[in-house]
C-alpha positions in Angstrom: -35.7 -5.1 -113.3 -35.3 -8.8 -113.7 -35.8 -10.5 -117.0 -38.9 -12.4 -115.9 -40.8 -9.1 -115.5 -41.7 -7.7 -118.9 -43.8 -4.5 -119.5 -45.2 -4.8 -123.0 -46.7 -1.8 -124.9 -49.3 -3.1 -127.3 -52.2 -1.1 -128.6 -53.7 2.3 -127.9 -57.2 3.5 -128.2 -57.9 7.2 -128.8 -60.4 8.0 -126.1 -61.5 11.6 -126.7 -58.0 12.8 -127.4 -56.4 10.7 -124.7 -54.4 7.5 -125.3 -55.8 4.5 -123.5 -53.4 1.6 -123.5 -54.7 -2.0 -123.7 -53.4 -5.5 -124.4 -55.3 -7.6 -127.0 -53.6 -10.9 -127.4 -54.6 -14.5 -128.1 -57.5 -16.0 -129.9 -60.8 -17.6 -129.0 -63.7 -16.5 -126.8 -63.0 -13.0 -125.4 -61.9 -12.5 -121.8 -61.8 -8.8 -120.6 -59.7 -8.2 -117.5 -60.3 -5.0 -115.5 -57.7 -3.8 -113.0 -58.1 -1.7 -109.9 -56.1 0.9 -108.0 -53.1 1.4 -107.7 -52.3 -1.5 -110.0 -52.5 -1.7 -113.8 -52.7 -4.3 -116.6 -49.5 -5.9 -115.4 -51.5 -7.5 -112.7 -53.0 -9.9 -115.2 -49.8 -10.8 -117.1 -49.8 -14.4 -115.8 -53.4 -15.0 -116.5 -52.9 -13.7 -120.0 -50.1 -16.1 -120.5 -52.3 -18.9 -119.2 -55.3 -18.2 -121.3 -54.1 -16.7 -124.6 -53.8 -20.0 -126.4 -57.6 -20.5 -126.1 -59.0 -17.1 -125.4 -58.7 -13.5 -126.7 -57.4 -11.5 -123.7 -58.3 -7.8 -123.7 -56.8 -6.0 -120.8 -57.0 -2.1 -120.6 -55.1 0.3 -118.5 -57.6 2.9 -117.1 -56.9 6.5 -118.1 -54.2 7.8 -115.7 -53.0 4.3 -115.0 -50.4 1.9 -116.4 -49.2 2.9 -119.9 -52.3 5.1 -120.7 -52.1 8.9 -120.7 -52.1 10.6 -117.3 -54.1 13.8 -117.8 -54.8 16.5 -115.3 -58.3 17.3 -114.0 -58.7 19.8 -116.8 -58.6 17.0 -119.4 -60.4 14.1 -117.7 -63.1 13.6 -115.1 -61.8 11.0 -112.7 -65.0 9.3 -111.7 -66.6 5.8 -111.7 -69.0 6.8 -114.5 -66.1 7.9 -116.7 -64.3 4.6 -116.1 -67.4 2.6 -117.2 -67.8 4.9 -120.2 -64.2 4.2 -121.2 -64.5 0.5 -121.0 -67.7 0.6 -123.0 -66.1 2.8 -125.6 -63.1 0.5 -125.9 -65.2 -2.7 -126.3 -67.4 -1.0 -128.8 -64.3 0.1 -130.7 -63.1 -3.5 -130.8 -66.4 -4.5 -132.3 -66.7 -7.7 -130.2 -69.8 -9.7 -131.2 -69.3 -12.7 -129.0 -70.3 -12.8 -125.3 -67.4 -12.0 -123.0 -66.1 -13.2 -119.7 -65.3 -10.4 -117.3 -62.4 -10.7 -114.8 -62.3 -8.0 -112.1 -60.3 -6.9 -109.2 -60.5 -4.0 -106.7 -62.0 -0.9 -108.4 -62.3 -3.1 -111.5 -65.3 -4.7 -109.9 -67.5 -1.6 -109.9 -66.2 -0.7 -113.4 -66.7 -4.2 -114.9 -70.1 -4.6 -113.2 -71.1 -1.2 -114.4 -70.5 -2.3 -117.9 -72.2 -5.7 -117.3 -75.3 -4.2 -115.8 -75.6 -1.8 -118.8 -75.2 -4.8 -121.2 -76.1 -8.0 -119.4 -76.8 -9.7 -122.8 -73.1 -9.4 -123.7 -71.8 -11.3 -120.6 -71.1 -15.0 -120.5 -69.1 -15.6 -117.3 -67.7 -13.7 -114.3 -64.5 -14.0 -112.4 -64.4 -12.0 -109.2 -61.2 -11.3 -107.3 -61.2 -9.3 -104.0 -63.5 -6.5 -105.2 -66.9 -4.9 -104.7 -69.6 -3.5 -106.9 -71.9 -2.4 -104.1 -71.8 -0.1 -101.1 -70.1 -0.9 -97.8 -71.5 -4.1 -96.3 -74.1 -3.3 -93.6 -71.7 -4.6 -90.8 -69.1 -1.9 -91.8 -69.4 1.5 -90.3 -66.6 3.0 -92.3 -63.6 2.3 -94.6 -60.3 1.4 -92.9 -58.3 4.1 -91.3 -55.5 4.1 -93.9 -58.1 4.7 -96.7 -59.8 7.4 -94.7 -56.5 9.2 -94.2 -55.7 9.0 -97.9 -59.2 10.0 -99.0 -60.0 12.8 -96.6 -56.8 14.6 -95.6 -54.4 16.9 -97.4 -51.4 15.1 -96.0 -52.8 11.8 -97.3 -53.3 13.3 -100.7 -49.8 14.9 -100.7 -48.2 11.6 -99.8 -50.0 9.8 -102.6 -49.0 12.4 -105.2 -45.5 13.3 -104.0 -44.3 10.1 -102.3 -46.3 7.5 -104.3 -47.5 6.3 -101.0 -50.5 4.3 -102.4 -48.7 2.3 -105.0 -45.6 1.7 -102.8 -47.8 0.7 -99.8 -49.9 -1.6 -101.9 -46.9 -3.4 -103.3 -45.6 -4.1 -99.8 -48.9 -5.2 -98.2 -50.8 -6.6 -101.2 -49.2 -10.0 -101.0 -49.2 -11.8 -97.7 -48.4 -15.4 -98.6 -45.7 -14.6 -101.1 -44.4 -11.0 -100.4 -43.3 -9.3 -103.6 -39.6 -9.2 -104.5 -38.0 -5.8 -105.0 -38.2 -6.2 -108.7 -41.9 -7.1 -108.6 -42.6 -4.1 -106.4 -40.8 -1.9 -108.9 -42.9 -3.3 -111.7 -46.2 -2.5 -109.9 -44.9 1.0 -109.2 -43.4 1.6 -112.6 -46.2 3.7 -114.2 -46.3 6.0 -111.2 -42.7 7.2 -110.8 -43.3 10.9 -111.0 -45.8 13.1 -109.1 -47.5 14.1 -112.4 -48.2 10.4 -113.0 -50.0 9.7 -109.7 -53.2 11.7 -110.0 -55.4 8.7 -110.9 -54.2 6.8 -107.8 -55.4 9.7 -105.6 -58.6 10.3 -107.5 -59.6 6.7 -107.3 -59.4 6.9 -103.5 -61.2 10.1 -103.4 -64.0 8.7 -105.6 -64.9 6.0 -103.0 -68.6 6.6 -102.6 -69.6 6.8 -98.9 -72.4 9.4 -98.9 -75.2 10.4 -101.4 -73.2 13.6 -102.0 -70.3 11.7 -103.5 -70.2 11.7 -107.3 -70.0 7.9 -107.6 -72.7 7.1 -105.0 -75.7 7.1 -107.3 -73.8 5.2 -110.0 -72.8 2.5 -107.6 -76.3 2.3 -106.2 -77.6 1.7 -109.7 -75.0 -1.0 -110.3 -75.8 -2.7 -106.9 -79.6 -2.6 -107.7 -79.0 -4.3 -111.0 -76.6 -7.1 -109.9 -79.4 -9.6 -109.4 -79.9 -9.7 -113.2 -76.4 -11.2 -113.5 -76.8 -13.8 -110.7 -77.6 -16.6 -113.1 -74.3 -16.4 -114.9 -71.5 -18.9 -114.2 -69.3 -17.2 -111.6 -66.0 -18.0 -110.1 -64.9 -16.1 -107.0 -61.3 -16.3 -105.7 -60.7 -14.5 -102.5 -57.6 -13.6 -100.5 -58.8 -13.7 -96.9 -56.0 -11.5 -95.6 -57.1 -8.5 -97.5 -57.6 -5.7 -95.0 -60.0 -3.8 -97.2 -62.0 -6.3 -99.2 -62.3 -8.8 -96.3 -64.7 -11.6 -95.4 -67.6 -9.2 -95.0 -67.4 -8.2 -98.7 -67.2 -11.8 -99.7 -70.3 -12.5 -97.7 -72.2 -9.9 -99.8 -71.1 -11.7 -103.0 -72.2 -15.0 -101.6 -75.7 -13.5 -101.0 -75.9 -11.9 -104.4 -74.5 -14.8 -106.3 -75.5 -17.9 -104.3 -74.5 -20.4 -107.1 -71.0 -19.0 -107.5 -68.0 -21.3 -107.2 -66.0 -19.8 -104.3 -62.4 -20.5 -103.4 -61.0 -18.9 -100.2 -57.2 -18.5 -100.0 -56.6 -18.0 -96.3 -52.9 -17.0 -96.5 -53.3 -14.6 -99.5 -53.8 -10.8 -99.4 -55.4 -8.2 -101.6 -53.4 -8.9 -104.8 -54.8 -12.5 -104.7 -54.0 -13.3 -108.3 -50.4 -12.5 -107.6 -50.3 -14.1 -104.1 -52.1 -17.4 -105.0 -51.3 -17.6 -108.7 -50.3 -21.2 -108.6 -53.8 -22.1 -107.5 -55.9 -19.5 -109.2 -54.5 -19.7 -112.7 -55.5 -23.3 -113.3 -58.9 -22.7 -111.7 -59.7 -19.9 -114.1 -58.4 -21.9 -117.0 -60.7 -24.8 -116.1 -63.7 -22.5 -115.4 -63.4 -21.0 -118.8 -63.0 -24.3 -120.7 -66.0 -25.1 -122.8 -68.6 -27.6 -121.4 -66.8 -27.8 -118.1 -67.9 -26.8 -114.7 -65.8 -25.9 -111.6 -66.6 -27.8 -108.5 -65.7 -25.6 -105.5 -63.8 -27.1 -102.6 -64.2 -24.7 -99.8 
Protein backbone atom coordinates (compact mmCIF):
# COMPACT_ATOMS: atom_id res chain seq x y z
CA UNK A 1 0.00 0.00 0.00
CA UNK A 2 1.48 3.35 -0.94
CA UNK A 3 2.44 5.92 1.62
CA UNK A 4 -0.34 8.34 0.69
CA UNK A 5 -3.00 5.87 1.84
CA UNK A 6 -3.20 5.71 5.60
CA UNK A 7 -5.63 3.65 7.65
CA UNK A 8 -5.89 5.20 11.10
CA UNK A 9 -7.43 3.45 14.08
CA UNK A 10 -8.75 6.09 16.45
CA UNK A 11 -11.56 5.46 18.94
CA UNK A 12 -13.93 2.62 19.68
CA UNK A 13 -17.40 2.81 21.16
CA UNK A 14 -18.76 -0.19 23.06
CA UNK A 15 -22.07 -0.83 21.36
CA UNK A 16 -23.83 -3.60 23.29
CA UNK A 17 -20.63 -5.60 23.58
CA UNK A 18 -19.43 -4.87 20.04
CA UNK A 19 -16.64 -2.45 19.18
CA UNK A 20 -17.77 0.32 16.85
CA UNK A 21 -14.84 2.21 15.37
CA UNK A 22 -15.07 5.93 14.68
CA UNK A 23 -12.81 8.85 13.93
CA UNK A 24 -13.24 11.98 16.03
CA UNK A 25 -10.76 14.63 14.94
CA UNK A 26 -10.59 18.39 14.64
CA UNK A 27 -12.39 21.13 16.48
CA UNK A 28 -15.30 23.43 15.85
CA UNK A 29 -18.86 22.79 14.74
CA UNK A 30 -19.49 19.04 14.40
CA UNK A 31 -19.74 17.30 11.03
CA UNK A 32 -20.92 13.69 11.08
CA UNK A 33 -20.05 11.66 7.97
CA UNK A 34 -21.99 8.45 7.32
CA UNK A 35 -20.64 5.91 4.83
CA UNK A 36 -22.45 3.31 2.77
CA UNK A 37 -21.84 -0.19 1.43
CA UNK A 38 -19.27 -1.60 0.71
CA UNK A 39 -17.12 1.35 1.71
CA UNK A 40 -16.07 2.52 5.16
CA UNK A 41 -14.85 5.63 6.98
CA UNK A 42 -11.81 5.69 4.67
CA UNK A 43 -14.13 7.19 2.02
CA UNK A 44 -14.15 10.47 3.94
CA UNK A 45 -10.41 10.76 4.64
CA UNK A 46 -9.87 13.71 2.28
CA UNK A 47 -12.94 15.55 3.53
CA UNK A 48 -11.71 15.08 7.11
CA UNK A 49 -8.32 16.55 6.16
CA UNK A 50 -10.06 19.49 4.48
CA UNK A 51 -12.42 20.30 7.35
CA UNK A 52 -10.68 19.34 10.58
CA UNK A 53 -9.04 22.73 11.15
CA UNK A 54 -12.48 24.37 11.44
CA UNK A 55 -14.79 21.46 12.28
CA UNK A 56 -15.00 18.47 14.56
CA UNK A 57 -15.24 15.50 12.19
CA UNK A 58 -17.02 12.41 13.52
CA UNK A 59 -16.89 9.47 11.15
CA UNK A 60 -18.11 6.03 12.30
CA UNK A 61 -17.63 2.63 10.73
CA UNK A 62 -20.90 0.73 10.81
CA UNK A 63 -20.85 -2.55 12.72
CA UNK A 64 -19.45 -5.17 10.36
CA UNK A 65 -17.64 -2.54 8.29
CA UNK A 66 -14.26 -0.85 8.31
CA UNK A 67 -12.39 -1.29 11.58
CA UNK A 68 -15.51 -2.08 13.63
CA UNK A 69 -16.23 -5.59 14.88
CA UNK A 70 -17.66 -8.00 12.32
CA UNK A 71 -20.14 -10.16 14.24
CA UNK A 72 -22.25 -13.03 12.98
CA UNK A 73 -26.02 -12.92 12.77
CA UNK A 74 -26.20 -14.40 16.25
CA UNK A 75 -24.59 -11.26 17.70
CA UNK A 76 -26.04 -8.46 15.60
CA UNK A 77 -29.20 -7.71 13.61
CA UNK A 78 -28.09 -6.36 10.25
CA UNK A 79 -30.99 -4.02 9.47
CA UNK A 80 -31.54 -0.35 8.73
CA UNK A 81 -33.15 0.21 12.11
CA UNK A 82 -30.08 -1.21 13.89
CA UNK A 83 -27.85 1.14 11.90
CA UNK A 84 -29.87 4.19 12.89
CA UNK A 85 -29.90 3.04 16.52
CA UNK A 86 -26.10 2.64 16.39
CA UNK A 87 -25.55 6.14 15.05
CA UNK A 88 -27.91 7.59 17.63
CA UNK A 89 -26.17 5.72 20.45
CA UNK A 90 -22.73 6.91 19.31
CA UNK A 91 -23.75 10.56 19.09
CA UNK A 92 -25.50 10.35 22.47
CA UNK A 93 -22.34 8.79 23.90
CA UNK A 94 -20.28 11.71 22.56
CA UNK A 95 -22.70 14.12 24.25
CA UNK A 96 -22.75 16.59 21.39
CA UNK A 97 -24.80 19.63 22.33
CA UNK A 98 -24.32 21.74 19.17
CA UNK A 99 -26.32 21.24 16.02
CA UNK A 100 -24.56 18.97 13.53
CA UNK A 101 -24.01 18.80 9.80
CA UNK A 102 -24.71 15.38 8.30
CA UNK A 103 -22.74 14.15 5.29
CA UNK A 104 -24.14 10.99 3.69
CA UNK A 105 -23.39 8.58 0.87
CA UNK A 106 -25.05 5.39 -0.41
CA UNK A 107 -26.71 3.51 2.52
CA UNK A 108 -25.49 6.38 4.68
CA UNK A 109 -28.39 8.44 3.34
CA UNK A 110 -31.09 6.27 4.86
CA UNK A 111 -29.10 5.90 8.08
CA UNK A 112 -28.27 9.59 8.45
CA UNK A 113 -31.76 10.72 7.49
CA UNK A 114 -33.18 8.13 9.86
CA UNK A 115 -31.31 9.88 12.63
CA UNK A 116 -32.20 13.34 11.32
CA UNK A 117 -35.92 12.61 11.14
CA UNK A 118 -35.81 11.32 14.72
CA UNK A 119 -34.00 14.47 15.87
CA UNK A 120 -34.64 17.30 13.40
CA UNK A 121 -33.87 19.87 16.09
CA UNK A 122 -30.26 18.62 16.21
CA UNK A 123 -29.48 19.15 12.51
CA UNK A 124 -27.94 22.32 11.05
CA UNK A 125 -27.00 21.40 7.47
CA UNK A 126 -27.06 18.46 5.06
CA UNK A 127 -24.53 17.27 2.46
CA UNK A 128 -25.94 14.60 0.14
CA UNK A 129 -23.70 12.45 -2.08
CA UNK A 130 -25.25 9.82 -4.41
CA UNK A 131 -27.66 8.27 -1.97
CA UNK A 132 -31.34 7.82 -1.15
CA UNK A 133 -33.55 8.01 1.92
CA UNK A 134 -36.74 7.02 0.13
CA UNK A 135 -38.13 4.11 -1.86
CA UNK A 136 -37.30 3.53 -5.52
CA UNK A 137 -38.35 6.48 -7.67
CA UNK A 138 -41.71 5.98 -9.35
CA UNK A 139 -40.06 5.65 -12.76
CA UNK A 140 -38.04 2.65 -11.56
CA UNK A 141 -39.55 -0.79 -11.79
CA UNK A 142 -36.72 -2.57 -10.03
CA UNK A 143 -33.13 -2.30 -8.86
CA UNK A 144 -30.32 -2.96 -11.38
CA UNK A 145 -29.67 -6.54 -12.44
CA UNK A 146 -26.34 -6.78 -10.61
CA UNK A 147 -27.99 -5.81 -7.33
CA UNK A 148 -30.90 -8.20 -7.91
CA UNK A 149 -28.41 -11.01 -8.51
CA UNK A 150 -26.47 -10.14 -5.34
CA UNK A 151 -29.60 -9.68 -3.23
CA UNK A 152 -31.76 -12.56 -4.38
CA UNK A 153 -29.57 -15.50 -5.41
CA UNK A 154 -27.45 -17.98 -3.51
CA UNK A 155 -24.64 -17.60 -6.01
CA UNK A 156 -24.68 -13.83 -5.59
CA UNK A 157 -24.47 -14.19 -1.81
CA UNK A 158 -21.70 -16.76 -2.11
CA UNK A 159 -19.66 -14.49 -4.38
CA UNK A 160 -19.97 -11.59 -1.95
CA UNK A 161 -18.97 -13.65 1.10
CA UNK A 162 -16.33 -15.87 -0.49
CA UNK A 163 -14.92 -13.80 -3.35
CA UNK A 164 -15.48 -10.30 -1.91
CA UNK A 165 -17.36 -9.55 -5.12
CA UNK A 166 -19.20 -6.49 -3.86
CA UNK A 167 -16.22 -4.61 -2.42
CA UNK A 168 -13.96 -5.60 -5.31
CA UNK A 169 -16.56 -4.72 -7.94
CA UNK A 170 -17.37 -1.37 -6.35
CA UNK A 171 -13.69 -0.42 -6.25
CA UNK A 172 -13.46 -1.04 -10.00
CA UNK A 173 -16.67 0.69 -11.15
CA UNK A 174 -17.21 3.29 -8.41
CA UNK A 175 -14.92 5.86 -10.01
CA UNK A 176 -15.44 6.70 -13.67
CA UNK A 177 -13.57 9.96 -14.14
CA UNK A 178 -10.51 8.91 -12.15
CA UNK A 179 -10.42 5.09 -11.91
CA UNK A 180 -8.86 3.89 -8.68
CA UNK A 181 -5.25 2.84 -8.63
CA UNK A 182 -4.40 -0.65 -7.44
CA UNK A 183 -3.33 0.72 -4.05
CA UNK A 184 -6.55 2.67 -3.64
CA UNK A 185 -8.68 -0.35 -4.55
CA UNK A 186 -6.78 -2.35 -1.94
CA UNK A 187 -7.52 0.31 0.66
CA UNK A 188 -11.26 0.16 -0.03
CA UNK A 189 -11.18 -3.64 0.13
CA UNK A 190 -8.90 -3.74 3.18
CA UNK A 191 -11.53 -4.39 5.89
CA UNK A 192 -13.09 -7.25 3.91
CA UNK A 193 -10.15 -9.53 3.18
CA UNK A 194 -11.55 -12.73 4.67
CA UNK A 195 -14.96 -14.42 4.22
CA UNK A 196 -15.83 -13.87 7.88
CA UNK A 197 -15.34 -10.12 7.42
CA UNK A 198 -17.84 -9.69 4.58
CA UNK A 199 -21.19 -10.48 6.15
CA UNK A 200 -22.21 -6.83 6.47
CA UNK A 201 -21.59 -6.16 2.77
CA UNK A 202 -24.02 -8.97 1.95
CA UNK A 203 -26.61 -8.07 4.58
CA UNK A 204 -26.71 -4.46 3.39
CA UNK A 205 -27.66 -5.66 -0.10
CA UNK A 206 -30.21 -8.10 1.27
CA UNK A 207 -31.73 -5.34 3.42
CA UNK A 208 -32.64 -3.19 0.40
CA UNK A 209 -36.38 -2.65 1.01
CA UNK A 210 -38.44 -3.45 -2.06
CA UNK A 211 -41.70 -4.86 -0.68
CA UNK A 212 -43.70 -4.28 2.52
CA UNK A 213 -42.52 -7.68 3.75
CA UNK A 214 -38.88 -6.56 3.84
CA UNK A 215 -37.66 -5.61 7.36
CA UNK A 216 -36.46 -2.14 6.33
CA UNK A 217 -39.53 -1.23 4.29
CA UNK A 218 -41.62 0.32 7.07
CA UNK A 219 -38.59 2.11 8.53
CA UNK A 220 -37.70 3.64 5.16
CA UNK A 221 -41.34 4.61 4.58
CA UNK A 222 -41.36 6.50 7.86
CA UNK A 223 -38.11 8.28 6.98
CA UNK A 224 -39.44 9.24 3.56
CA UNK A 225 -42.67 10.58 5.05
CA UNK A 226 -40.71 12.77 7.46
CA UNK A 227 -38.16 14.20 5.01
CA UNK A 228 -40.24 17.35 4.32
CA UNK A 229 -39.57 18.52 7.88
CA UNK A 230 -35.89 18.85 6.90
CA UNK A 231 -36.48 20.66 3.60
CA UNK A 232 -35.81 24.08 5.12
CA UNK A 233 -32.25 23.17 6.10
CA UNK A 234 -29.28 24.44 4.06
CA UNK A 235 -28.50 21.51 1.78
CA UNK A 236 -25.66 20.78 -0.62
CA UNK A 237 -26.08 17.95 -3.13
CA UNK A 238 -23.06 16.71 -5.12
CA UNK A 239 -23.97 14.00 -7.61
CA UNK A 240 -21.93 11.70 -9.83
CA UNK A 241 -24.05 11.33 -12.95
CA UNK A 242 -22.40 8.07 -14.05
CA UNK A 243 -23.65 6.15 -11.00
CA UNK A 244 -25.48 3.12 -12.36
CA UNK A 245 -27.52 2.70 -9.15
CA UNK A 246 -28.15 6.18 -7.76
CA UNK A 247 -28.71 7.81 -11.11
CA UNK A 248 -30.48 10.96 -12.33
CA UNK A 249 -33.87 9.55 -11.33
CA UNK A 250 -32.82 9.50 -7.67
CA UNK A 251 -31.40 13.00 -7.96
CA UNK A 252 -34.76 14.17 -9.35
CA UNK A 253 -36.47 12.93 -6.18
CA UNK A 254 -34.05 14.91 -4.03
CA UNK A 255 -34.75 17.99 -6.15
CA UNK A 256 -38.46 17.59 -5.48
CA UNK A 257 -37.99 17.00 -1.75
CA UNK A 258 -35.38 19.75 -1.26
CA UNK A 259 -36.22 22.40 -3.88
CA UNK A 260 -33.90 24.99 -2.35
CA UNK A 261 -30.84 22.73 -2.27
CA UNK A 262 -27.60 23.76 -3.94
CA UNK A 263 -27.04 21.06 -6.55
CA UNK A 264 -23.83 20.27 -8.41
CA UNK A 265 -23.81 17.60 -11.10
CA UNK A 266 -20.54 15.91 -12.01
CA UNK A 267 -21.17 14.40 -15.41
CA UNK A 268 -17.99 12.31 -15.60
CA UNK A 269 -18.05 11.01 -12.01
CA UNK A 270 -19.40 7.71 -10.75
CA UNK A 271 -20.87 6.34 -7.53
CA UNK A 272 -17.87 7.15 -5.32
CA UNK A 273 -18.35 10.80 -6.23
CA UNK A 274 -16.33 12.18 -3.32
CA UNK A 275 -13.38 10.12 -4.56
CA UNK A 276 -13.99 10.71 -8.26
CA UNK A 277 -14.54 14.49 -8.11
CA UNK A 278 -12.61 15.33 -4.94
CA UNK A 279 -10.85 18.33 -6.44
CA UNK A 280 -14.22 20.01 -7.02
CA UNK A 281 -16.30 18.74 -4.10
CA UNK A 282 -13.88 19.32 -1.23
CA UNK A 283 -13.77 23.12 -1.65
CA UNK A 284 -17.54 23.20 -2.24
CA UNK A 285 -18.21 21.49 1.08
CA UNK A 286 -15.65 23.66 2.84
CA UNK A 287 -17.33 26.81 1.54
CA UNK A 288 -20.82 25.49 2.26
CA UNK A 289 -19.91 24.85 5.90
CA UNK A 290 -18.18 28.18 6.41
CA UNK A 291 -20.15 30.43 8.79
CA UNK A 292 -22.27 33.20 7.26
CA UNK A 293 -21.59 32.04 3.73
CA UNK A 294 -23.88 30.61 1.11
CA UNK A 295 -23.12 28.40 -1.84
CA UNK A 296 -24.36 29.63 -5.21
CA UNK A 297 -24.97 26.59 -7.40
CA UNK A 298 -23.66 26.58 -10.94
CA UNK A 299 -25.49 23.81 -12.68
